[in-house]
N, C-alpha and C positions, 0 to 999 in steps of 0.2 A: 607577557600577555598574549603574544601570538608567535607561532612558529615562523622563523625567518624564511622568506621565499628563496628559491634557488638563486635568483638573480642577486638577492641581497648578499648571499655568501660569495658568489663569483665576483661581484663588483666592489666589495669592500676595499677601500683604499687606505693604505697606511703610508703616511708621510713622516719620515724621520730624517733629521739632519745627517748627511753622510759624513763619516769621519774623514777629514782631509788626509790625503795620501801624498806620496811623493810625485805621483803621476797626475798632475793637474795643470795642464797648460791653460793660459788665460783665454778670454773671449776673443773670437775672431780667428783668422788663419793667416799668420804672417806670410807675406809674399804674394798672396792670391790676388789682392787688389791691383798691385803693380803688374802682375802677369796678365790679368784680364785686360787692363787698360792698354797694354802693349799689343795685345792680340786682336781685340775687336776693332771693327771699322769705325764705329761712331761711339762717342762717350756715353750716350744714353741708350744704346742697344741693350735689349734684355740678354741675359746670359743663362744658358741651360747647363746646369751642373749635374753630372752623372756620377753618383757615388759608387765606386767599384772596390769592393773589399777583396782581399786576397782570395783566390780561387774563383772569382766571379768574372774574369775577363771574357770567358766564352759567351756569357749573356750580354755583356757590353758590346762585344763584336756584333752580335745579332741586332742589337739596338742601333748601332751605327749603320749597319747594312740596310736596315729598314728606313732610317732617315735618308740615306742616299737614294733609295728607291722611291719612296712615297712622300718625302718632305725635304727635298734637297736644299731648299732655301734656308733650312734651319742649321745645316752643318757648320757654317761659319760662326754660329752663335754657341756652339757646343764646347764645353771643357770637361774632360774626364778627370775626376779626382781619384788619385791612386795613393795607396798607403804602404806599398812594398815595392822593391826594386824590380822584381820579376814582372809584375803587372805593368809597371811603368815602361819597361823595355818592350813588352808586347804592344802597348799603346803607341809608343813612339814609332814602332815599325809599321803601324797602320797609317799610310800616307793620307795627309789631308785632315788629320784629327788632332785637335789641341789637347795636350795632356799636362796635368799639374801634379807633381809628386809632393805630397805633404810631409816634407822632411821634419818639420817641427813636431808633428804628431808621432812620426816614426821614432824620433829620439826619445819621446816621453813614454811610449808604449811598446816599442820594439816591433818586430814583424812576424810574430808567431800567429799563424792563421787560426790556431786552436785556442787562443787566449780569449776566454769569454768576457773578461773585463774590458780588454781592448776592443772587442767587437761591439759591445754596448757603447763604449765611448765613441767608436767610429760612427754609430748612428747619430749621436749628438753632434758629431763633427760637421755633418752636412748643414745643421742649423747654424753652427759657427760660421761656416762658409757663406751662407746666405746673409748673415748679419754683416760680415765683412764687406760684401758688395752693396748691400742696401745702404750702408753708411756712406758709400761713394756714389749714391744716387743711381745705382745700376739695378734695374728690375731683374728678378731672379726666378728661374724655374728649377726646382730640385726634383731629380728623378733617381729612383733606385735602379740598379743595373738590370733587374728582371722585368724590363719594360720594352715593348717594341711599338713602332709607329705603323699605322695602317692608312693614314691620310694626313694631310697638312693641317695642324690645329691652329695656325697663326691667327685666323679671323676670330675663332672662339676664344683663344687665350687673350688676344688683344682686348676683346669686349670684356672679359673677366677682369683684366687689369684695371679697366676704367670704372668698374662697379664695386669691387670688394677690396678689403684689406688683406685677405688671404683666400686662396681657392685651393681645395684639396680634392683628391679622388675619394671614392667610396667603395665599401665592400659589396653592397647590394642595394638595390632600390632604384626607383624612378627619381625624377628631380625633387620630389617631396620626401620620399623615404630616405633618400641619400643623406639628407641633413642629419639624420640620427645614426648614420653608419659610416662615419668618416674614416679615411685611411690616408696615411701620409706617404704613400708610395710616390705620389706626385703632389708637389706643393708649388703654388704660384704666388709670388710676392710682388706687388708694385713698389716702385721706389718712392715711398712717402714716409713722412714722419710717423704716421699711425702704424704703418707696417714695421718700421724700425722698433717702435715701442712694443708691438705685439711679439716680434721676434725675441726681443730682450726678455719679455715676460715668459716666453716659452723656455728660454735657456735657464731660467731660475730653477726649473725642474731637474737640471743636471746635478744639483747638489742635494737632491732628495731621492728617496726610494719610493717607488710606486709599486705596491705588491698586490697580489691576489686579483689580477686582471686577466684579460684574455690570454690564453696560452699562445706562445709564439710571437707575441708583440714585443718589439724592442722598446726600451724605456722612453725614448723620445715620443713614440706614437702613443703609448699609454698615458703619458703626462698630457699630451695635446688633447686626447679624447676625454679623459676623465677628470682633469683639473683645469687646464687652460680654457677649453671651450665652455664648460659650465660657469666658470667665474668671470669670463670676459665677453660672452655672447651679447650682453646688453650694451657693451661699450664699443665693440668692433664688429665689422661686417665680415662674417666668416661663412664661406659657401662651399658646399660639396657638389661635385659634378655627378651626374647620374651615371650608372654603369652602361648606359647606351653609348655615352661619349667615351668613357674610360673603363673598359671591361677588365675582367680578371679570369682566372681559370674557371671559376664557377659560372660567371655570367657571360663570357664571350660567346657570341652567336654568329656563326658563319653565314647564316641566312640561306635561303633556297639556292642562291647562285654561288655561294662559297666566298663572297667578297667582303664579308663583315660590314654590311652597309651601315653608315652613320658612326662607326667607331673611329676615333682618332688614335687611341692607344689601347694596348692590352698588356696586363701584367700577369705574372705567374703566381700570384697570391693563392694560397691553399694548395700548392703543388709540390710539397715535399722538399727534398734537398736540391742543391744547385744543379746536379746532373739531371734530375727530373724536370726542373724548371727550364733548363736550356733546351731539352728535347721538346717540351711543350711549345716553347716560343718558336723554335725552328719549324715545328709543324704548322703553327699558325701562319708564319710567313710563306711557307711553301704552299699551303692551302690557298691563300689569297693570290699568290703569283700564278699558280696553275689555273685557278678559276678565271682570272683576268685574261690569261693567254687563250683559254678555250673560248671566251666571249669576244676576243679581239679588242679588248679595252685596256686601260691602264696607262701608266707613263710611257713616253717614248724617249728616244735619245736626246730630244731637244729640251726635255723638262726633268729628266732624271738620269742617273748613271745607269746605262743599260745592263741587263743581266743576260748571260748566255742561256741560263736555265735556272730552275728553282734550286739546283744544287749549289748555286752561289751563296745560299744561306747555310750551307753545310759546313759548320765550323769544326765539328769533332768526328766526322766520319759516320754519324748515325744516319741510316737511310731514311728517306721520307716514309711516313706511315700512310696507310691506305685511305683512311677517312678521318673526318673530324666530327666529334671527338673520338679518339682511338682507345679501346679498352685496355691496351697494354701499358699505357702511361700510368705509372705508379703514383697517382694523385688521389685526392679525396673525392671519388665519384659519388659517394653517398650524399655529401652536401650539394653537389651539382644536381643530382636527381631531385632532391628536396626543393631546391630553388626552382627547377623546371616545373615542378608540380605546385609551386607556391605554398608549400607546406612549412611556412615559417611566419613568425610574427615579429614586427619591428616594435620594440617596447620603448616606453618613455625614458628608460635609463640608458638608451643608446646602444642596446645590444640586440643581436638576432637570437631569438628563442626558437629552436626547432621544435615543432609541435607534433 
């Protein structure tokens, strides 16, 4: 009767029962609960879990450095989740950082960084890790490795934990538009029975296939956006932060003074492969550090680990770039320009339509 809209074609969801395979560890992450209880200072402290896939240690390094500089009070709450022995060794060599090697996952999936099935399963694994701690009544913050901190979010995150069953980041939008553009780069769960139930409902998607959704999304994010939220929004309090609080490659705004005012975190979403993401995140940190140094502001030795210079953020020998944003970064500048010009429409089916 009518031609299908473009969004109808893009967003059509196919849910099929996945054929059980040999590689199917159960729910939760064996050993993580005990590890965290032995590590953290108080039993009810929130735990920040950083998912670090093979080849992503460079980005996690930058995230840890940014925590030390702008949110040092968070460092004792951080646990880096690793899935291969090389990354685990790199993490353990980084003094003052808690690292957890998921041996159970490695036994089930191996350590091949090019294994697409294992990589998808690794994305679900952070949800398993969250469930493991939530059942122990430990609040959880989940972060992907391609995230850096620009200020201490403790007050904002604590407020969110008191109001919602889950809080996530967003791709684009203010506090209202963000609700239709959720992103699971950052996920905050309070330790409540409702959050445990929501997390378990999320993990139901691991045994299903979600196809024909946004290119580049991992299955846990697709299931969250297109199945979990639409079917549970009337039952649970699900909230997305605006991109002013948690920015990404498209929306990060250094401001007139270069200090990224108002931003707690920035991710490298929309920024190509791991090498490009790492270079972008390094540039964000150096831009902020240099701007604060020029203004004579920022953390001092009494509140943060001091840096000799912005090169302390240099993990891979890439020189600092001249300005922000820099045209030589091989990322999707077209989308960034469209957002700057507000040439997009947030539709009711939770997608960004570029007009």
